[in-house]
N, C-alpha and C positions, 0 to 999 in steps of 0.2 A: 612141357609141364600138362597136366591134366584137371583140371576142374574139377570134381568132386561133389554132390552137390551135397547139402546138408539137410537134415529134416529141420522143418522149428515148431517146439513144442506145442502143441494144440490147447486152449485154455479146456479147464477143465468144465463142464458144469458142472454147480455141486449146487446141493437141493438146502433144505433147510436141517436136511437131515447131516448130510456132510458139515454142517457149518456149525450143529452142536458137538459133533465129535471131535471136533476141531476145537470150540473155547474149550470142551472138558480136557482136550489132550493137554492145550497149551495151560490153564490153568493147573493138572499134578505139574506140570513141570517148573513153573515158578514153583507151589510149592516145593520140589525138590530144591531146588535153587536156596528159597528162604533157607531151609533146615544147611545147608551146607554152610551159608554164610552164617547164619547164629554157630554152628562147631564152628570154624574157623577161629572165628569173631573174640567164644570160649576163648579157647587153645593161646588167642594172642593176651587175653586180657589175664589169665589167671595166673597165680605168681609161680615159679619154675621152681622146680628144687632143686635142694643144697649142694647136688652132686656133680649135677649139669651148671650151676656156678662151680666150682671146684675144674673139672672135667675142662670147662671152656682157658681158665687162667693158665692147666698146664698142658693144653695143649698148648695156648702163644706160649707160654715159656719154651717149651719144648721148638716151637718152631726158629723163636731166636735161636736157640741154644745152637740149631741147626745151622740156622743162615753163620753163625758165627765163626761153625766150625769150615763150610763146605766156604766163607773168604779166605782163613787160616790157611788151607792147603790151596786154594788157588794163588794166594799171596807166595806161596812159601813153591811155584812150580814155578810161577813166572822168576822171583830171583835166580832159582839152577838154572832154568835157560840161560837168564842175560850172565851168571858167570862162567859160565863154560865155552861162551865165546867170548 
């Protein structure tokens, strides 16, 4: 087994200009995050459309019916297997 030397990152000498640039970049990132948080909170709080309620209830009912049909088919096939033996 061969030991491979790794290079450690050297600390950069950051001057006053570098700090100012970093500070402005961080402020921009903070502003972008604030905008994203505001927009997502508005979406969460805003009232949903009636169509979304109707569609969600329809989807739940269809899932229920689908589950009942699959269960019925499963029970029917199990009964057939036991009748054959």
